[in-house]
C-alpha positions as CSV (number, residue, x, y, z in Angstrom):
1,M,1.3,-5.5,-19.7
2,N,4.8,-6.7,-18.3
3,K,5.4,-6.8,-14.5
4,T,7.1,-3.6,-14.1
5,E,4.3,-1.4,-15.5
6,E,1.7,-0.4,-13.0
7,L,-2.1,-0.7,-13.8
8,V,-3.5,2.6,-13.3
9,L,-7.3,3.1,-12.7
10,Y,-9.5,6.1,-13.1
11,D,-12.9,6.6,-11.5
12,V,-15.9,8.5,-13.4
13,D,-15.1,12.1,-12.1
14,E,-11.3,11.7,-13.2
15,V,-12.4,10.4,-16.6
16,A,-14.7,13.4,-17.0
17,E,-12.0,15.6,-15.8
18,I,-9.5,14.0,-18.5
19,L,-11.9,14.3,-21.5
20,H,-13.2,17.6,-20.4
21,L,-16.7,16.2,-20.0
22,K,-19.6,16.1,-17.4
23,R,-20.0,12.8,-15.3
24,T,-23.6,12.4,-16.8
25,T,-21.9,12.5,-20.3
26,V,-19.5,9.7,-19.1
27,F,-22.2,7.5,-17.6
28,N,-24.1,7.8,-21.0
29,M,-20.8,7.1,-23.0
30,I,-20.7,3.7,-20.7
31,A,-24.4,3.0,-21.6
32,A,-23.7,3.7,-25.3
33,G,-20.6,1.4,-25.3
34,E,-18.0,4.3,-26.3
35,I,-15.9,3.7,-23.6
36,D,-14.9,0.2,-21.5
37,S,-15.4,0.6,-18.0
38,F,-15.9,-2.0,-15.0
39,K,-17.3,-2.0,-11.7
40,M,-15.2,-2.6,-8.6
41,R,-16.5,-4.7,-5.8
42,N,-17.5,-1.2,-4.1
43,K,-19.9,-0.9,-7.2
44,K,-17.5,1.7,-8.4
45,R,-17.1,2.3,-12.0
46,M,-13.2,2.3,-13.1
47,F,-11.6,2.9,-16.3
48,T,-8.0,1.9,-17.4
49,Q,-5.7,4.1,-19.5
50,E,-6.0,1.9,-22.3
51,A,-9.6,2.3,-22.4
52,I,-9.3,6.1,-22.3
53,D,-6.6,5.9,-25.0
54,T,-8.9,4.0,-27.2
55,Y,-12.0,6.3,-26.7
56,I,-9.6,9.2,-27.5
57,N,-8.1,7.2,-30.8
58,K,-11.5,6.7,-32.0
59,Q,-12.5,9.9,-31.7
60,K,-9.8,11.2,-33.7
61,E,-10.5,8.7,-36.5
62,T,-13.9,10.1,-36.7
63,L,-12.3,13.7,-37.3
64,E,-10.2,12.7,-40.0
């Protein structure tokens, strides 16, 4: 990432909405190692755009 790019983070609810999934499904995906996330100091799970894109691309590959 260069200096002009802004890091965008998403929480569990936003990721669920983006992927058209339920919150519990997103938590199950985290537990299974299917999508990368990290905890903020407030214990909130956060995701980068790259993590979401990587998950989507893996799903596309399994369909091919």
